[in-house]
C-alpha positions, 0 to 999 in steps of 0.5 A: 219221627223226625228230630232236628240235631245239632252237628256243629256251628251253623250245622244242623240234621234232620234225622229219622229215629225210633219213637220212644215208649213212655216208661213209668212216670212219662208222657209221650207227646206229639209236637205240633209247634217248636219256637226257635229263641235266642239261647237256641241261635247261640247254640246254632252259632257253636257259641255253647259247644262246652255245654250242648254235645253233637247230636243234641236235640234242641228246643224248649218252646213248644206245643203239642198233644198227649200222644201216650201215656206211661203205665204209672201216669194218672191224670192225663189222656191221649189228645190232651194239649199241653205244653213243657217246662223245659226245666229239672232241678237236682233238689239238692244244690243251695238254690233248691234248698232255698226254694229257687229251684228255677236257678238250681246249680245243677239245672237240667235244661231240656234241649240244652242239657238233655233231648229238646222239643225239635222232635215230632214225638217227645218222651220225658217226665210227666211232671214237667208237662203243663196242661192248655186249654182246649180253645187255645190255639197250638200255634199261640201255645207255643209261646207260652214259654217265653211269657213265662219268662216275661211274667217271672221278670215282671213279678221279680220287679215287684211291679205296682199299678201306675208305675212308669216302666221302660224296657230297653230292647224290643225282641220277642221277651222284650215285647212280652215284659212290656205286654206283662207289665201293661197287664199289670197296670203299668204305663210302658215305653219300649226302646228299640232301635229296629223299625221292624221290631217297633212296627210290631209293638206299635201293632200291639198298642206299646209305645215305642222309642228310637234311641237312635233318633231321640233322647230316651232319658229327656223322653223319660222325664218329660213323660214322668214329670221330672221322677224317672221310671220306677222300673227299666227292664234291660232286655237288649244285651248291649252296652249302651242298653245298660247305661239307658235303664240306669239313666232312666230310673227315678229314686229307688227305681229298680232296674231288672236284668234280664239279658244274657250279657256275654261279658262284664259291663260298665255300670254307673254305680255313683248313680246307683249310690246317689239314687239308692237305685235296686239292681235285681236278676231275673233268670227262667221261671217257676212253675207259677210263672208257666201257669200264669203265662197260659191263663195270660195267653189263652185269655189273650191279655198278652196277645202273642199272634202278632209275635209269629212272624214265620211258620215253616216246615221242619225240613225248613229248619236253616231258613228259620235259623238264617231269618231269626239271624237277620233281626228283622223277624221276632219269632219263627216256629217249626210246625212238626204236624205234617210229619205226624200225618 
């Protein structure tokens, strides 16, 4: 089997390894596709070396087929299509005891803290595996994990039908939030400066705004009859994005912070006071979010195919990361199926 391993900043290797037989409580999955996300890019750039060690196997967005079943595992069969919820909580910390194990203080995130999905044969605990419908194409299924992120973000917003939503940032997660919000009956606009990203969103029927040529706040007020947006999702990770997300909100509007900001940002707290705004953090997802994401993708309620910009063989992993660095593509998948032949 092959595995993509991290060897230091901007240096990935492809190693031949022996598959690990599944032990008690485990399944072995023949990985079909692995998606590359922003976190993988951060690792690739060397930004997470304090957490990610040398020879780490990256990747947590995936789809595949059950290849082997551990001796005491029931309810699974060889050849069954699956995806993985790549988070393992400790069950003992304050977050876990409060019923929020998805933000466990000692989280083991597969593909970061322990071996991930960039390997053609992946052995892992069966309780992290989630079944997929037989009819769901495996390339689309590889996007279930980022859709689960979007589902969780929208749930954090307590979004209601007919509410006005502004999504700031049109990367993969921003587009998916817009799609999930629309599926919940919201009215959505997406703010994104990159023409290629706006084009993908437009293909999906999402209204877009170019902040480099338009006054986003004025447009939002016109759109909402002077009230402002009920919910804003900050997905850009930029100071300007934070400012826009705050300024578009109506009285008692909700700001959902989705992007990972590497440094503190100035925030207009007077506006929070004056309009009684709410700020909500949104991180990862719970199992119900992943199950809902499977349903939305399988039904094409959230159409993910247009987000797949490229599918490359595993030997082209460096090309895949370089393409994502350029910002002109949304999602690149690694295809492991040739290795399984």
